[in-house]
C-alpha positions as protocol buffer text, in pm:
chain_id: "A"
residue {
  index: 1
  type: MET
  ca { x: 9196 y: 17647 z: 13204 }
}
residue {
  index: 2
  type: THR
  ca { x: 9442 y: 17682 z: 12920 }
}
residue {
  index: 3
  type: LYS
  ca { x: 9429 y: 17423 z: 12645 }
}
residue {
  index: 4
  type: PHE
  ca { x: 9751 y: 17301 z: 12494 }
}
residue {
  index: 5
  type: THR
  ca { x: 9798 y: 17157 z: 12148 }
}
residue {
  index: 6
  type: ARG
  ca { x: 9885 y: 16794 z: 12098 }
}
residue {
  index: 7
  type: THR
  ca { x: 10232 y: 16890 z: 11980 }
}
residue {
  index: 8
  type: GLU
  ca { x: 10295 y: 17098 z: 12294 }
}
residue {
  index: 9
  type: ARG
  ca { x: 10189 y: 16813 z: 12520 }
}
residue {
  index: 10
  type: LEU
  ca { x: 10395 y: 16567 z: 12317 }
}
residue {
  index: 11
  type: ALA
  ca { x: 10701 y: 16794 z: 12339 }
}
residue {
  index: 12
  type: ALA
  ca { x: 10655 y: 16826 z: 12716 }
}
residue {
  index: 13
  type: ALA
  ca { x: 10631 y: 16447 z: 12756 }
}
residue {
  index: 14
  type: GLN
  ca { x: 10939 y: 16393 z: 12542 }
}
residue {
  index: 15
  type: ALA
  ca { x: 11132 y: 16652 z: 12748 }
}
residue {
  index: 16
  type: VAL
  ca { x: 11051 y: 16464 z: 13069 }
}
residue {
  index: 17
  type: GLU
  ca { x: 11146 y: 16133 z: 12905 }
}
residue {
  index: 18
  type: ALA
  ca { x: 11475 y: 16293 z: 12800 }
}
residue {
  index: 19
  type: GLY
  ca { x: 11557 y: 16350 z: 13167 }
}
residue {
  index: 20
  type: ASP
  ca { x: 11417 y: 16692 z: 13257 }
}
residue {
  index: 21
  type: SER
  ca { x: 11200 y: 16715 z: 13570 }
}
residue {
  index: 22
  type: PRO
  ca { x: 10821 y: 16755 z: 13536 }
}
residue {
  index: 23
  type: SER
  ca { x: 10834 y: 17079 z: 13738 }
}
residue {
  index: 24
  type: ASN
  ca { x: 11093 y: 17238 z: 13505 }
}
residue {
  index: 25
  type: VAL
  ca { x: 10903 y: 17125 z: 13195 }
}
residue {
  index: 26
  type: ALA
  ca { x: 10578 y: 17260 z: 13338 }
}
residue {
  index: 27
  type: ARG
  ca { x: 10739 y: 17599 z: 13401 }
}
residue {
  index: 28
  type: ARG
  ca { x: 10903 y: 17608 z: 13060 }
}
residue {
  index: 29
  type: PHE
  ca { x: 10584 y: 17520 z: 12869 }
}
residue {
  index: 30
  type: GLY
  ca { x: 10349 y: 17716 z: 13096 }
}
residue {
  index: 31
  type: MET
  ca { x: 10154 y: 17403 z: 13188 }
}
residue {
  index: 32
  type: SER
  ca { x: 10041 y: 17267 z: 13519 }
}
residue {
  index: 33
  type: ARG
  ca { x: 10244 y: 16983 z: 13665 }
}
residue {
  index: 34
  type: GLN
  ca { x: 9937 y: 16756 z: 13641 }
}
residue {
  index: 35
  type: THR
  ca { x: 9909 y: 16822 z: 13267 }
}
residue {
  index: 36
  type: VAL
  ca { x: 10275 y: 16733 z: 13220 }
}
residue {
  index: 37
  type: GLN
  ca { x: 10238 y: 16416 z: 13428 }
}
residue {
  index: 38
  type: TRP
  ca { x: 9926 y: 16311 z: 13238 }
}
residue {
  index: 39
  type: SER
  ca { x: 10107 y: 16373 z: 12908 }
}
residue {
  index: 40
  type: VAL
  ca { x: 10401 y: 16161 z: 13025 }
}
residue {
  index: 41
  type: LYS
  ca { x: 10170 y: 15875 z: 13127 }
}
residue {
  index: 42
  type: LEU
  ca { x: 9996 y: 15892 z: 12791 }
}
residue {
  index: 43
  type: TYR
  ca { x: 10330 y: 15897 z: 12608 }
}
residue {
  index: 44
  type: ARG
  ca { x: 10459 y: 15597 z: 12804 }
}
residue {
  index: 45
  type: GLU
  ca { x: 10139 y: 15400 z: 12745 }
}
residue {
  index: 46
  type: GLN
  ca { x: 10077 y: 15478 z: 12378 }
}
residue {
  index: 47
  type: GLY
  ca { x: 10376 y: 15669 z: 12241 }
}
residue {
  index: 48
  type: GLU
  ca { x: 10323 y: 15945 z: 11985 }
}
residue {
  index: 49
  type: ALA
  ca { x: 10001 y: 15778 z: 11869 }
}
residue {
  index: 50
  type: GLY
  ca { x: 9840 y: 15880 z: 12199 }
}
residue {
  index: 51
  type: PHE
  ca { x: 9857 y: 16244 z: 12093 }
}
residue {
  index: 52
  type: GLN
  ca { x: 9681 y: 16195 z: 11759 }
}
residue {
  index: 53
  type: ALA
  ca { x: 9325 y: 16321 z: 11708 }
}
residue {
  index: 54
  type: LYS
  ca { x: 9065 y: 16084 z: 11848 }
}
residue {
  index: 55
  type: LYS
  ca { x: 8706 y: 16029 z: 11760 }
}
residue {
  index: 56
  type: ALA
  ca { x: 8462 y: 16200 z: 11989 }
}
residue {
  index: 57
  type: SER
  ca { x: 8195 y: 15929 z: 12011 }
}
residue {
  index: 58
  type: TYR
  ca { x: 8214 y: 15579 z: 12149 }
}
residue {
  index: 59
  type: THR
  ca { x: 7973 y: 15287 z: 12120 }
}
residue {
  index: 60
  type: VAL
  ca { x: 7799 y: 15136 z: 12420 }
}
residue {
  index: 61
  type: ALA
  ca { x: 8020 y: 14827 z: 12388 }
}
residue {
  index: 62
  type: GLN
  ca { x: 8339 y: 15037 z: 12394 }
}
residue {
  index: 63
  type: LYS
  ca { x: 8218 y: 15224 z: 12702 }
}
residue {
  index: 64
  type: LEU
  ca { x: 8139 y: 14894 z: 12877 }
}
residue {
  index: 65
  type: VAL
  ca { x: 8488 y: 14760 z: 12798 }
}
residue {
  index: 66
  type: VAL
  ca { x: 8649 y: 15071 z: 12945 }
}
residue {
  index: 67
  type: LEU
  ca { x: 8433 y: 15061 z: 13260 }
}
residue {
  index: 68
  type: GLY
  ca { x: 8474 y: 14684 z: 13302 }
}
residue {
  index: 69
  type: THR
  ca { x: 8853 y: 14704 z: 13269 }
}
residue {
  index: 70
  type: MET
  ca { x: 8865 y: 14999 z: 13505 }
}
residue {
  index: 71
  type: HIS
  ca { x: 8669 y: 14815 z: 13776 }
}
residue {
  index: 72
  type: SER
  ca { x: 8834 y: 14474 z: 13733 }
}
residue {
  index: 73
  type: GLN
  ca { x: 9186 y: 14618 z: 13751 }
}
residue {
  index: 74
  type: GLY
  ca { x: 9105 y: 14878 z: 14018 }
}
residue {
  index: 75
  type: MET
  ca { x: 9205 y: 15167 z: 13794 }
}
residue {
  index: 76
  type: SER
  ca { x: 9112 y: 15530 z: 13846 }
}
residue {
  index: 77
  type: CYS
  ca { x: 8930 y: 15723 z: 13575 }
}
residue {
  index: 78
  type: GLU
  ca { x: 9256 y: 15899 z: 13486 }
}
residue {
  index: 79
  type: GLU
  ca { x: 9446 y: 15571 z: 13451 }
}
residue {
  index: 80
  type: ALA
  ca { x: 9170 y: 15428 z: 13231 }
}
residue {
  index: 81
  type: ALA
  ca { x: 9174 y: 15742 z: 13016 }
}
residue {
  index: 82
  type: VAL
  ca { x: 9549 y: 15703 z: 12964 }
}
residue {
  index: 83
  type: LYS
  ca { x: 9523 y: 15329 z: 12892 }
}
residue {
  index: 84
  type: PHE
  ca { x: 9246 y: 15366 z: 12635 }
}
residue {
  index: 85
  type: GLY
  ca { x: 9362 y: 15702 z: 12494 }
}
residue {
  index: 86
  type: ILE
  ca { x: 9046 y: 15887 z: 12588 }
}
residue {
  index: 87
  type: THR
  ca { x: 9095 y: 16259 z: 12624 }
}
residue {
  index: 88
  type: GLY
  ca { x: 9000 y: 16363 z: 12975 }
}
residue {
  index: 89
  type: SER
  ca { x: 8919 y: 16141 z: 13268 }
}
residue {
  index: 90
  type: ARG
  ca { x: 8595 y: 16334 z: 13326 }
}
residue {
  index: 91
  type: THR
  ca { x: 8450 y: 16157 z: 13022 }
}
residue {
  index: 92
  type: ILE
  ca { x: 8495 y: 15819 z: 13185 }
}
residue {
  index: 93
  type: TRP
  ca { x: 8374 y: 15955 z: 13517 }
}
residue {
  index: 94
  type: ALA
  ca { x: 8052 y: 16072 z: 13346 }
}
residue {
  index: 95
  type: TRP
  ca { x: 8007 y: 15729 z: 13182 }
}
residue {
  index: 96
  type: GLU
  ca { x: 8049 y: 15559 z: 13518 }
}
residue {
  index: 97
  type: ARG
  ca { x: 7802 y: 15791 z: 13691 }
}
residue {
  index: 98
  type: ARG
  ca { x: 7539 y: 15745 z: 13417 }
}
residue {
  index: 99
  type: TYR
  ca { x: 7594 y: 15367 z: 13421 }
}
residue {
  index: 100
  type: MET
  ca { x: 7546 y: 15352 z: 13798 }
}
residue {
  index: 101
  type: GLU
  ca { x: 7228 y: 15561 z: 13781 }
}
residue {
  index: 102
  type: ASN
  ca { x: 7060 y: 15419 z: 13468 }
}
residue {
  index: 103
  type: GLY
  ca { x: 7234 y: 15093 z: 13385 }
}
residue {
  index: 104
  type: ILE
  ca { x: 7317 y: 15018 z: 13022 }
}
residue {
  index: 105
  type: ASP
  ca { x: 7061 y: 15274 z: 12902 }
}
residue {
  index: 106
  type: GLY
  ca { x: 7274 y: 15547 z: 13059 }
}
residue {
  index: 107
  type: LEU
  ca { x: 7553 y: 15467 z: 12813 }
}
residue {
  index: 108
  type: LYS
  ca { x: 7336 y: 15499 z: 12503 }
}
residue {
  index: 109
  type: PRO
  ca { x: 7385 y: 15818 z: 12304 }
}
residue {
  index: 110
  type: LYS
  ca { x: 7144 y: 16098 z: 12380 }
}
residue {
  index: 111
  type: LYS
  ca { x: 6926 y: 16238 z: 12107 }
}
residue {
  index: 112
  type: LYS
  ca { x: 7020 y: 16590 z: 12020 }
}
residue {
  index: 113
  type: GLY
  ca { x: 6800 y: 16881 z: 11925 }
}
residue {
  index: 114
  type: ARG
  ca { x: 6443 y: 16963 z: 12003 }
}
residue {
  index: 115
  type: ARG
  ca { x: 6176 y: 16704 z: 12035 }
}
residue {
  index: 116
  type: PRO
  ca { x: 5927 y: 16711 z: 11746 }
}
residue {
  index: 117
  type: ARG
  ca { x: 5615 y: 16907 z: 11819 }
}
residue {
  index: 118
  type: VAL
  ca { x: 5320 y: 16675 z: 11856 }
}
residue {
  index: 119
  type: PRO
  ca { x: 4985 y: 16844 z: 11801 }
}
residue {
  index: 120
  type: LYS
  ca { x: 4732 y: 16794 z: 12076 }
}
residue {
  index: 121
  type: PRO
  ca { x: 4450 y: 16565 z: 11968 }
}
residue {
  index: 122
  type: LYS
  ca { x: 4121 y: 16745 z: 11919 }
}
residue {
  index: 123
  type: ALA
  ca { x: 3831 y: 16634 z: 12130 }
}
residue {
  index: 124
  type: PRO
  ca { x: 3528 y: 16519 z: 11928 }
}
residue {
  index: 125
  type: PRO
  ca { x: 3275 y: 16800 z: 11884 }
}
residue {
  index: 126
  type: THR
  ca { x: 2979 y: 16813 z: 12117 }
}
residue {
  index: 127
  type: PRO
  ca { x: 2627 y: 16786 z: 11970 }
}
residue {
  index: 128
  type: TYR
  ca { x: 2585 y: 17163 z: 12019 }
}
residue {
  index: 129
  type: GLU
  ca { x: 2906 y: 17231 z: 11825 }
}
residue {
  index: 130
  type: GLN
  ca { x: 2789 y: 16994 z: 11550 }
}
residue {
  index: 131
  type: LEU
  ca { x: 2464 y: 17185 z: 11519 }
}
residue {
  index: 132
  type: LEU
  ca { x: 2649 y: 17518 z: 11504 }
}
residue {
  index: 133
  type: ALA
  ca { x: 2880 y: 17385 z: 11231 }
}
residue {
  index: 134
  type: GLU
  ca { x: 2585 y: 17249 z: 11031 }
}
residue {
  index: 135
  type: ASN
  ca { x: 2400 y: 17581 z: 11070 }
}
residue {
  index: 136
  type: GLU
  ca { x: 2708 y: 17771 z: 10945 }
}
residue {
  index: 137
  type: TYR
  ca { x: 2739 y: 17534 z: 10648 }
}
residue {
  index: 138
  type: LEU
  ca { x: 2372 y: 17577 z: 10555 }
}
residue {
  index: 139
  type: ARG
  ca { x: 2400 y: 17958 z: 10578 }
}
residue {
  index: 140
  type: ALA
  ca { x: 2703 y: 17953 z: 10348 }
}
residue {
  index: 141
  type: GLU
  ca { x: 2521 y: 17724 z: 10104 }
}
residue {
  index: 142
  type: ASN
  ca { x: 2217 y: 17953 z: 10110 }
}
residue {
  index: 143
  type: GLU
  ca { x: 2434 y: 18261 z: 10040 }
}
residue {
  index: 144
  type: TYR
  ca { x: 2603 y: 18078 z: 9753 }
}
residue {
  index: 145
  type: LEU
  ca { x: 2272 y: 17982 z: 9593 }
}
residue {
  index: 146
  type: LYS
  ca { x: 2139 y: 18340 z: 9629 }
}
residue {
  index: 147
  type: LYS
  ca { x: 2456 y: 18473 z: 9463 }
}
residue {
  index: 148
  type: LEU
  ca { x: 2427 y: 18214 z: 9185 }
}
residue {
  index: 149
  type: ASN
  ca { x: 2062 y: 18307 z: 9122 }
}
residue {
  index: 150
  type: ALA
  ca { x: 2150 y: 18676 z: 9120 }
}
residue {
  index: 151
  type: LEU
  ca { x: 2428 y: 18619 z: 8866 }
}
residue {
  index: 152
  type: GLY
  ca { x: 2193 y: 18408 z: 8649 }
}
residue {
  index: 153
  type: ALA
  ca { x: 1921 y: 18674 z: 8662 }
}
residue {
  index: 154
  type: GLU
  ca { x: 2177 y: 18946 z: 8577 }
}
residue {
  index: 155
  type: ARG
  ca { x: 2298 y: 18743 z: 8278 }
}
residue {
  index: 156
  type: GLU
  ca { x: 1943 y: 18688 z: 8152 }
}
residue {
  index: 157
  type: ALA
  ca { x: 1871 y: 19060 z: 8190 }
}
residue {
  index: 158
  type: ARG
  ca { x: 2186 y: 19144 z: 7994 }
}
residue {
  index: 159
  type: GLU
  ca { x: 2092 y: 18898 z: 7717 }
}
residue {
  index: 160
  type: LYS
  ca { x: 1740 y: 19048 z: 7695 }
}
residue {
  index: 161
  type: HIS
  ca { x: 1888 y: 19394 z: 7681 }
}
residue {
  index: 162
  type: ASP
  ca { x: 2133 y: 19289 z: 7407 }
}
residue {
  index: 163
  type: GLU
  ca { x: 1846 y: 19132 z: 7203 }
}
residue {
  index: 164
  type: ALA
  ca { x: 1633 y: 19445 z: 7242 }
}
residue {
  index: 165
  type: THR
  ca { x: 1916 y: 19675 z: 7121 }
}
residue {
  index: 166
  type: GLU
  ca { x: 1977 y: 19474 z: 6807 }
}
C-alpha cells in the first residue's frame, strides 16, 4: 500500500471539489479511488485542517466519545474517522473490538516494553542446609584463626631474629 503525503491528498480532494471526477484524479495522482473519496470526505468535513498532523494517542474519554457518537448516529468506522479527523478507520475498528471484548479497560493504553524481572523468592533453608552453612562458616573461621596465629608467630620469630642480630 502506497502512502501519500497530506499535501497530495489535499490536492486530490481540492481537484475533485473543483469539478474533476474522482476516477480521473485517482489516475492522475496514482491513488486508489477509495483514497481519493476518503480525502474528499475529510476535506468536506474539516477543510484543510483535516490534513494537518494529528496526535497519535487519545484518552479513554476521547475514545468513548468517538465510539458513542458512532453507535448513536449509526456511523461506520470510516465515517467516524472522517468526522473526528482520525487517520484510518482501522484505529476506530480496533477500539470498538477491544471495547466489546474487555469493556472500558480495553480502551486504556497498553504498557510498552518488557515487564520488570521479578526474582523468584527463595525458599527458607532446610535444617540440613542450615547445618551445612554453619559448618562451612566454622571451617572458614577456623582457617582464619590458624592464619592469624601463623602470622603472629612469624612476626614474633622475625622480632626475635632482629633482636638477636643487633
